[in-house]
Backbone as CSV, one residue per row, in Angstrom:
resi,resn,N_x,N_y,N_z,CA_x,CA_y,CA_z,C_x,C_y,C_z
1,MET,14.015,12.188,-23.734,12.612,12.605,-23.838,11.781,11.575,-24.597
2,LYS,12.385,11.010,-25.667,11.668,10.016,-26.457,11.361,8.785,-25.618
3,ARG,12.355,8.338,-24.841,12.148,7.175,-23.960,11.087,7.480,-22.908
4,GLN,11.129,8.695,-22.369,10.157,9.077,-21.345,8.735,9.049,-21.905
5,ASN,8.573,9.528,-23.133,7.252,9.516,-23.767,6.750,8.095,-23.986
6,LYS,7.674,7.196,-24.321,7.295,5.794,-24.507,6.844,5.181,-23.186
7,LEU,7.536,5.537,-22.116,7.160,5.036,-20.798,5.789,5.561,-20.373
8,ILE,5.536,6.813,-20.678,4.229,7.407,-20.355,3.128,6.705,-21.135
9,ASP,3.376,6.431,-22.410,2.390,5.718,-23.232,2.133,4.318,-22.673
10,LYS,3.215,3.642,-22.284,3.067,2.287,-21.736,2.325,2.330,-20.398
11,ALA,2.647,3.315,-19.582,1.964,3.459,-18.294,0.462,3.656,-18.497
12,ASN,0.094,4.452,-19.473,-1.325,4.674,-19.775,-1.996,3.392,-20.254
13,MET,-1.288,2.596,-21.035,-1.830,1.319,-21.490,-2.041,0.382,-20.306
14,ALA,-1.091,0.390,-19.380,-1.206,-0.456,-18.191,-2.386,-0.026,-17.324
15,VAL,-2.531,1.272,-17.155,-3.649,1.806,-16.375,-4.978,1.358,-16.979
16,GLN,-5.111,1.515,-18.294,-6.359,1.165,-18.980,-6.639,-0.337,-18.938
17,ALA,-5.593,-1.144,-19.130,-5.758,-2.598,-19.108,-6.226,-3.074,-17.738
18,LEU,-5.637,-2.530,-16.693,-6.009,-2.931,-15.336,-7.386,-2.412,-14.952
19,GLU,-7.762,-1.250,-15.465,-9.107,-0.725,-15.205,-10.172,-1.652,-15.791
20,ARG,-9.898,-2.171,-16.983,-10.852,-3.099,-17.611,-10.907,-4.421,-16.848
21,GLU,-9.745,-4.885,-16.405,-9.658,-6.195,-15.755,-10.174,-6.170,-14.311
22,TYR,-9.929,-5.060,-13.625,-10.312,-4.946,-12.208,-11.034,-3.601,-11.993
23,PRO,-12.306,-3.549,-12.343,-13.042,-2.276,-12.253,-13.059,-1.698,-10.834
24,ASP,-13.117,-2.571,-9.839,-13.167,-2.099,-8.458,-11.767,-2.074,-7.862
25,ALA,-11.214,-0.897,-7.758,-9.863,-0.750,-7.192,-10.004,-0.393,-5.720
26,ILE,-10.085,-1.422,-4.883,-10.293,-1.162,-3.464,-9.127,-1.703,-2.639
27,CYS,-8.906,-1.054,-1.520,-7.879,-1.508,-0.587,-8.336,-2.815,0.048
28,SER,-7.446,-3.752,0.187,-7.819,-5.062,0.737,-7.820,-5.088,2.262
29,LEU,-7.447,-3.972,2.886,-7.502,-3.872,4.347,-8.849,-3.283,4.771
30,ASP,-9.453,-3.877,5.795,-10.742,-3.392,6.298,-10.526,-2.277,7.313
31,TYR,-11.256,-1.178,7.128,-11.150,-0.072,8.087,-12.367,0.835,7.957
32,LEU,-12.662,1.556,9.006,-13.788,2.491,9.000,-13.352,3.926,9.289
33,ALA,-12.153,4.078,9.854,-11.650,5.409,10.219,-10.209,5.556,9.751
34,PRO,-9.755,6.791,9.532,-8.384,7.012,9.054,-7.318,6.344,9.920
35,HIS,-7.459,6.446,11.238,-6.429,5.847,12.107,-6.424,4.319,11.989
36,GLU,-7.562,3.728,11.648,-7.612,2.279,11.484,-6.815,1.835,10.260
37,LEU,-6.904,2.596,9.185,-6.094,2.258,8.005,-4.615,2.389,8.330
38,LEU,-4.261,3.419,9.061,-2.867,3.633,9.468,-2.362,2.441,10.288
39,ILE,-3.165,2.012,11.235,-2.778,0.893,12.104,-2.751,-0.421,11.333
40,SER,-3.771,-0.657,10.510,-3.824,-1.906,9.741,-2.633,-2.036,8.806
41,THR,-2.236,-0.936,8.208,-1.095,-0.968,7.297,0.186,-1.273,8.053
42,ARG,0.298,-0.742,9.261,1.475,-1.071,10.087,1.485,-2.561,10.419
43,LEU,0.344,-3.106,10.740,0.255,-4.527,11.071,0.515,-5.419,9.860
44,ALA,0.251,-4.889,8.658,0.378,-5.691,7.436,1.819,-5.915,6.997
45,ALA,2.756,-5.231,7.634,4.165,-5.438,7.281,4.542,-6.884,7.561
46,GLN,4.984,-7.590,6.506,5.381,-8.998,6.608,4.256,-9.868,7.187
47,CYS,3.038,-9.521,6.818,1.860,-10.281,7.218,0.807,-10.121,6.126
48,THR,-0.049,-11.100,5.956,-1.072,-10.998,4.909,-2.197,-10.057,5.337
49,ASP,-2.790,-9.394,4.360,-3.923,-8.515,4.648,-5.086,-9.304,5.233
50,ALA,-5.275,-10.530,4.768,-6.367,-11.364,5.274,-6.227,-11.613,6.768
51,ARG,-5.018,-11.911,7.213,-4.792,-12.145,8.647,-4.986,-10.859,9.440
52,VAL,-4.494,-9.746,8.885,-4.666,-8.454,9.561,-6.151,-8.157,9.765
53,ASN,-6.953,-8.405,8.748,-8.395,-8.131,8.845,-9.062,-8.969,9.934
54,ILE,-8.586,-10.182,10.130,-9.124,-11.037,11.198,-8.759,-10.466,12.564
55,VAL,-7.494,-10.086,12.706,-6.994,-9.569,13.986,-7.650,-8.235,14.352
56,THR,-7.811,-7.361,13.368,-8.322,-6.017,13.675,-9.806,-5.985,14.016
57,LYS,-10.536,-7.047,13.724,-11.941,-7.098,14.161,-12.020,-6.964,15.674
58,ASP,-11.192,-7.722,16.369,-11.156,-7.648,17.829,-10.477,-6.376,18.312
59,LEU,-9.400,-5.988,17.610,-8.634,-4.807,18.019,-9.489,-3.547,17.972
60,TYR,-10.207,-3.348,16.865,-11.005,-2.127,16.703,-12.314,-2.167,17.483
61,ALA,-12.722,-3.364,17.884,-13.902,-3.466,18.747,-13.556,-3.009,20.163
62,LYS,-12.328,-3.269,20.567,-11.894,-2.903,21.920,-11.385,-1.469,21.992
63,TYR,-10.603,-1.063,20.991,-10.043,0.290,20.950,-10.662,1.028,19.767
64,ARG,-11.591,1.926,20.052,-12.427,2.512,19.008,-11.934,3.859,18.476
65,SER,-11.028,4.498,19.177,-10.591,5.831,18.762,-9.079,5.977,18.927
66,VAL,-8.562,7.065,18.377,-7.132,7.369,18.556,-6.820,7.510,20.043
67,SER,-7.728,8.152,20.766,-7.543,8.335,22.205,-7.478,6.990,22.929
68,ASP,-8.330,6.059,22.531,-8.317,4.728,23.148,-6.957,4.055,22.968
69,PHE,-6.410,4.142,21.764,-5.108,3.531,21.496,-3.992,4.255,22.249
70,ALA,-4.098,5.573,22.324,-3.069,6.359,23.020,-2.995,5.997,24.506
71,ASN,-4.126,5.604,25.055,-4.184,5.252,26.476,-4.187,3.747,26.716
72,ALA,-3.934,2.994,25.679,-3.998,1.537,25.783,-2.836,0.959,26.563
73,ASP,-3.069,-0.195,27.138,-2.014,-0.989,27.754,-1.274,-1.692,26.614
74,VAL,-0.014,-1.353,26.430,0.755,-1.909,25.314,0.775,-3.430,25.354
75,GLU,0.842,-3.994,26.548,0.894,-5.453,26.670,-0.396,-6.088,26.153
76,ASP,-1.505,-5.416,26.368,-2.787,-5.931,25.870,-2.835,-5.867,24.346
77,VAL,-2.333,-4.759,23.791,-2.293,-4.609,22.328,-1.382,-5.683,21.728
78,LYS,-0.275,-5.943,22.381,0.653,-6.982,21.913,-0.050,-8.332,21.826
79,GLU,-0.826,-8.644,22.837,-1.510,-9.936,22.882,-2.511,-10.068,21.740
80,ILE,-3.206,-8.985,21.428,-4.211,-9.028,20.353,-3.563,-9.148,18.986
81,VAL,-2.462,-8.405,18.770,-1.851,-8.367,17.429,-0.780,-9.439,17.229
82,LYS,-0.579,-10.283,18.208,0.465,-11.314,18.139,0.410,-12.139,16.851
83,PRO,-0.783,-12.521,16.346,-0.837,-13.332,15.116,-0.256,-12.637,13.882
84,CYS,-0.069,-11.321,13.945,0.468,-10.582,12.790,1.995,-10.630,12.718
85,GLY,2.627,-11.188,13.751,4.086,-11.254,13.751,4.723,-9.938,14.168
86,PHE,5.950,-10.024,14.668,6.693,-8.833,15.118,5.819,-7.961,16.023
87,PHE,5.060,-8.633,16.885,4.017,-7.947,17.652,4.556,-6.958,18.665
88,ASN,5.756,-7.190,19.192,6.314,-6.244,20.160,6.530,-4.876,19.524
89,THR,7.217,-4.875,18.381,7.497,-3.616,17.678,6.219,-2.969,17.169
90,LYS,5.358,-3.779,16.571,4.128,-3.228,15.992,3.220,-2.618,17.050
91,ALA,3.057,-3.305,18.182,2.197,-2.786,19.257,2.755,-1.484,19.826
92,ASN,4.059,-1.445,20.040,4.678,-0.209,20.538,4.503,0.938,19.555
93,ASP,4.701,0.651,18.271,4.526,1.693,17.247,3.091,2.219,17.234
94,ILE,2.125,1.305,17.320,0.716,1.694,17.266,0.348,2.619,18.422
95,VAL,0.724,2.226,19.618,0.396,3.053,20.789,1.138,4.384,20.740
96,ASN,2.408,4.348,20.390,3.193,5.586,20.334,2.717,6.533,19.243
97,MET,2.364,5.980,18.075,1.889,6.871,17.003,0.579,7.551,17.406
98,CYS,-0.279,6.819,18.121,-1.551,7.404,18.540,-1.357,8.447,19.648
99,ARG,-0.358,8.233,20.478,-0.039,9.257,21.477,0.429,10.548,20.812
100,ILE,1.242,10.394,19.788,1.717,11.572,19.044,0.553,12.245,18.312
101,LEU,-0.342,11.439,17.745,-1.512,12.009,17.070,-2.346,12.844,18.039
102,MET,-2.498,12.367,19.259,-3.262,13.117,20.264,-2.531,14.377,20.691
103,GLU,-1.220,14.254,20.896,-0.443,15.373,21.440,-0.139,16.459,20.413
104,GLU,0.103,16.048,19.167,0.573,17.018,18.175,-0.409,17.300,17.021
105,TYR,-1.409,16.431,16.855,-2.316,16.597,15.709,-3.790,16.590,16.115
106,ASP,-4.062,16.849,17.383,-5.445,16.872,17.886,-6.210,15.595,17.565
107,GLY,-5.495,14.492,17.536,-6.148,13.209,17.305,-6.477,12.903,15.864
108,LYS,-6.031,13.766,14.952,-6.331,13.567,13.530,-5.117,13.011,12.794
109,VAL,-5.378,12.185,11.797,-4.306,11.621,10.982,-3.862,12.675,9.967
110,PRO,-2.571,13.005,9.899,-2.082,14.015,8.947,-2.399,13.641,7.501
111,ASP,-2.425,14.659,6.641,-2.788,14.417,5.242,-1.616,14.589,4.276
112,THR,-0.396,14.605,4.809,0.772,14.703,3.934,1.760,13.581,4.253
113,ILE,2.493,13.169,3.242,3.499,12.125,3.413,4.583,12.587,4.385
114,GLU,4.940,13.864,4.305,5.999,14.404,5.155,5.629,14.286,6.637
115,GLU,4.382,14.614,6.978,3.960,14.542,8.380,3.736,13.097,8.818
116,LEU,3.175,12.298,7.951,2.898,10.901,8.295,4.170,10.116,8.589
117,THR,5.201,10.374,7.802,6.444,9.613,7.984,7.224,10.035,9.234
118,LYS,6.737,11.022,9.950,7.330,11.379,11.235,6.829,10.456,12.343
119,LEU,5.751,9.727,12.073,5.146,8.859,13.079,5.924,7.551,13.190
120,PRO,5.991,6.952,14.368,6.728,5.697,14.555,6.194,4.580,13.657
121,GLY,7.092,3.915,12.957,6.711,2.771,12.138,6.041,3.098,10.824
122,VAL,5.949,4.375,10.488,5.276,4.765,9.247,6.304,5.142,8.183
123,GLY,6.367,4.341,7.125,7.244,4.640,5.998,6.451,5.220,4.846
124,ARG,7.096,5.389,3.726,6.444,6.033,2.583,5.301,5.177,2.020
125,LYS,5.439,3.857,2.086,4.369,2.999,1.568,3.072,3.230,2.348
126,THR,3.181,3.200,3.658,2.011,3.437,4.513,1.472,4.843,4.312
127,ALA,2.375,5.810,4.288,1.968,7.204,4.128,1.240,7.430,2.801
128,ASN,1.750,6.840,1.729,1.096,6.973,0.431,-0.303,6.368,0.447
129,LEU,-0.438,5.219,1.086,-1.745,4.564,1.142,-2.759,5.433,1.871
130,VAL,-2.355,6.008,2.992,-3.256,6.869,3.762,-3.604,8.138,2.984
131,VAL,-2.601,8.768,2.415,-2.825,10.004,1.660,-3.753,9.764,0.464
132,GLY,-3.561,8.616,-0.202,-4.380,8.317,-1.368,-5.781,7.875,-1.020
133,ASP,-5.904,6.922,-0.092,-7.214,6.346,0.212,-8.066,7.232,1.111
134,ILE,-7.453,7.908,2.053,-8.213,8.739,2.991,-8.451,10.142,2.440
135,TYR,-7.420,10.716,1.855,-7.520,12.127,1.451,-7.636,12.339,-0.057
136,GLY,-7.609,11.259,-0.822,-7.831,11.366,-2.266,-6.748,12.120,-3.018
137,LYS,-5.547,12.145,-2.458,-4.439,12.817,-3.134,-3.663,11.826,-3.998
138,PRO,-2.951,12.309,-5.019,-2.123,11.401,-5.825,-1.143,10.646,-4.941
139,ALA,-1.100,9.323,-5.104,-0.240,8.503,-4.256,0.266,7.310,-5.047
140,VAL,1.462,6.859,-4.693,2.049,5.677,-5.325,2.518,4.749,-4.215
141,VAL,1.774,3.674,-4.028,2.078,2.714,-2.966,2.979,1.623,-3.529
142,CYS,4.250,1.715,-3.230,5.220,0.760,-3.780,5.412,-0.426,-2.843
143,ASP,4.472,-1.358,-2.919,4.630,-2.605,-2.175,5.321,-3.625,-3.073
144,THR,5.411,-4.862,-2.599,6.144,-5.871,-3.375,5.498,-6.148,-4.723
145,HIS,4.160,-6.153,-4.777,3.459,-6.387,-6.041,3.776,-5.277,-7.048
146,CYS,3.670,-4.046,-6.576,3.913,-2.890,-7.449,5.323,-2.911,-8.012
147,ILE,6.292,-3.108,-7.155,7.691,-3.103,-7.599,7.952,-4.232,-8.586
148,ARG,7.521,-5.434,-8.231,7.800,-6.602,-9.074,7.133,-6.483,-10.447
149,ILE,5.863,-6.117,-10.472,5.132,-6.085,-11.746,5.590,-4.928,-12.630
150,THR,5.827,-3.767,-12.046,6.278,-2.639,-12.881,7.696,-2.862,-13.393
151,ASN,8.505,-3.588,-12.629,9.831,-3.995,-13.122,9.683,-4.920,-14.320
152,LEU,8.803,-5.909,-14.216,8.587,-6.865,-15.301,8.054,-6.172,-16.556
153,LEU,7.155,-5.230,-16.354,6.580,-4.506,-17.493,7.620,-3.633,-18.198
154,GLY,8.613,-3.194,-17.426,9.604,-2.268,-17.973,9.267,-0.819,-17.682
155,LEU,8.325,-0.608,-16.753,7.959,0.757,-16.361,8.947,1.324,-15.354
156,THR,9.528,0.440,-14.547,10.496,0.862,-13.539,11.741,0.000,-13.632
157,THR,12.811,0.480,-13.032,14.103,-0.208,-13.162,14.692,-0.648,-11.832
158,SER,14.069,-0.235,-10.724,14.675,-0.478,-9.413,13.745,-1.260,-8.492
159,LYS,14.362,-2.039,-7.606,13.612,-2.728,-6.558,13.587,-1.904,-5.274
160,ASN,14.253,-0.773,-5.294,14.223,0.145,-4.155,12.886,0.893,-4.166
161,PRO,12.071,0.774,-3.102,10.741,1.385,-3.102,10.733,2.886,-3.391
162,ALA,11.683,3.623,-2.820,11.723,5.076,-3.020,12.022,5.431,-4.474
163,VAL,12.958,4.693,-5.069,13.310,4.934,-6.482,12.146,4.548,-7.381
164,CYS,11.542,3.394,-7.096,10.408,2.924,-7.884,9.258,3.930,-7.816
165,GLU,8.999,4.449,-6.630,7.940,5.448,-6.464,8.189,6.676,-7.334
166,LYS,9.419,7.156,-7.320,9.751,8.344,-8.122,9.584,8.068,-9.608
167,GLU,10.030,6.886,-10.042,9.909,6.550,-11.465,8.444,6.484,-11.889
168,LEU,7.598,5.953,-11.032,6.176,5.858,-11.372,5.491,7.221,-11.321
169,ARG,5.869,8.052,-10.373,5.283,9.393,-10.305,5.569,10.195,-11.574
170,ASP,6.714,9.900,-12.201,7.099,10.633,-13.415,6.293,10.222,-14.644
171,ILE,5.644,9.050,-14.597,4.978,8.561,-15.809,3.484,8.260,-15.648
172,LEU,3.008,8.133,-14.421,1.588,7.821,-14.215,0.737,9.090,-14.174
173,PRO,-0.492,9.025,-14.689,-1.423,10.146,-14.481,-1.698,10.262,-12.977
174,PRO,-1.458,11.405,-12.365,-1.586,11.525,-10.909,-2.934,11.056,-10.372
175,GLU,-3.998,11.377,-11.101,-5.337,11.029,-10.631,-5.632,9.528,-10.723
176,LYS,-4.776,8.805,-11.429,-4.972,7.363,-11.605,-4.005,6.527,-10.760
177,SER,-2.999,7.163,-10.201,-1.889,6.415,-9.604,-2.295,5.552,-8.414
178,ASN,-3.153,6.078,-7.548,-3.518,5.320,-6.354,-4.286,4.041,-6.708
179,ASP,-5.291,4.172,-7.569,-6.068,3.007,-7.993,-5.206,2.027,-8.786
180,PHE,-4.269,2.557,-9.559,-3.350,1.710,-10.325,-2.603,0.765,-9.389
181,CYS,-2.131,1.288,-8.268,-1.385,0.468,-7.315,-2.275,-0.581,-6.654
182,HIS,-3.516,-0.215,-6.347,-4.451,-1.200,-5.799,-4.688,-2.330,-6.804
183,ARG,-4.824,-1.967,-8.058,-5.088,-2.979,-9.089,-3.873,-3.885,-9.306
184,LEU,-2.687,-3.345,-9.127,-1.489,-4.181,-9.242,-1.478,-5.270,-8.168
185,VAL,-1.957,-4.945,-6.987,-2.049,-5.945,-5.916,-3.008,-7.055,-6.329
186,LEU,-4.161,-6.671,-6.850,-5.149,-7.662,-7.302,-4.571,-8.528,-8.418
187,HIS,-3.863,-7.892,-9.341,-3.269,-8.612,-10.473,-2.146,-9.540,-10.001
188,GLY,-1.381,-9.089,-9.036,-0.292,-9.901,-8.501,-0.796,-11.143,-7.797
189,ARG,-1.950,-11.042,-7.183,-2.530,-12.192,-6.489,-3.238,-13.145,-7.447
190,ALA,-3.840,-12.586,-8.486,-4.661,-13.409,-9.375,-3.890,-13.996,-10.552
191,VAL,-2.963,-13.222,-11.115,-2.318,-13.629,-12.376,-0.793,-13.574,-12.305
192,CYS,-0.250,-12.412,-12.042,1.205,-12.241,-12.056,1.791,-12.626,-10.700
193,LYS,1.675,-13.901,-10.380,2.139,-14.410,-9.093,3.662,-14.524,-9.097
194,ALA,4.255,-14.231,-7.980,5.717,-14.184,-7.899,6.367,-15.503,-8.298
195,ARG,5.850,-16.602,-7.789,6.486,-17.894,-8.053,5.978,-18.579,-9.314
196,ARG,4.746,-18.290,-9.689,4.173,-18.985,-10.830,3.272,-18.047,-11.633
197,PRO,3.869,-17.091,-12.343,3.060,-16.143,-13.118,2.321,-16.828,-14.263
198,GLU,1.075,-16.446,-14.450,0.264,-17.007,-15.525,0.238,-15.995,-16.680
199,CYS,1.367,-15.902,-17.359,1.565,-14.849,-18.362,0.540,-14.895,-19.495
200,ASP,0.114,-16.098,-19.873,-0.836,-16.205,-20.976,-2.181,-15.565,-20.651
201,LYS,-2.488,-15.443,-19.358,-3.760,-14.850,-18.942,-3.652,-13.343,-18.693
202,CYS,-2.453,-12.816,-18.813,-2.204,-11.426,-18.416,-2.784,-10.427,-19.405
203,CYS,-3.467,-9.431,-18.878,-4.077,-8.382,-19.710,-3.041,-7.381,-20.211
204,MET,-1.780,-7.519,-19.750,-0.731,-6.574,-20.154,0.411,-7.250,-20.911
205,LYS,0.225,-8.500,-21.297,1.320,-9.256,-21.907,1.810,-8.648,-23.221
206,GLU,0.930,-7.988,-23.954,1.319,-7.438,-25.255,2.412,-6.384,-25.137
207,PHE,2.449,-5.689,-24.004,3.472,-4.644,-23.847,4.369,-4.886,-22.634
208,CYS,4.401,-6.137,-22.164,5.245,-6.488,-21.020,6.632,-6.894,-21.500
209,ASP,7.655,-6.207,-21.035,9.031,-6.504,-21.447,9.414,-7.941,-21.117
210,SER,9.078,-8.392,-19.926,9.448,-9.736,-19.495,8.801,-10.802,-20.373
211,PHE,7.520,-10.659,-20.649,6.806,-11.631,-21.464,7.364,-11.683,-22.884
212,ASN,7.626,-10.513,-23.435,8.122,-10.454,-24.815,9.554,-10.943,-24.942
213,LYS,10.334,-10.821,-23.881,11.692,-11.378,-23.894,11.634,-12.899,-23.908
214,LYS,10.683,-13.457,-23.158,10.509,-14.911,-23.126,10.119,-15.428,-24.500
215,LYS,9.271,-14.692,-25.181,8.841,-15.107,-26.534,10.003,-15.125,-27.499
């Protein structure tokens, strides 16, 4: 219990530090509708958000609704999303998930992780992002930035996304968790870079286990 309380205190310090450093906690993927965020997140697997945003300008201009995607020619979708890599699998997942949305959910994106993860190509990371950003529910998006930085801080102990998510859910304020994960992405890109972390510039260095071990 004592260790858990310390982790909760540290998590709160991390939340506050990142709020000061990155006041705007926004998703880096461009979207206007719930299904677009779902699709963009699928395309972002092993691809940069910047590239996804370039590709989806054309994709969403051509296919404007869930129904459009459900009735799309998969080969055409493949051609558009090819720059995102793994385009065969991603295009098939996108069309199939939209067909299921039309057939089983009246064209609406589900609002629970349990229902979202039933869709082709949708894992917990994608489901958490949709639930948090679209529906405003507590969510923990365990991407590479989140896992790496929370491991370094000493907030989490595992590189397994599911385990990391559970550990963070136990210590983060639920209403802050979604924005916290967005801010970790910003921090990972700006300061805590995987190959060359700029620890001296870090707003969390005072309570970071990794930094203090180096000292």
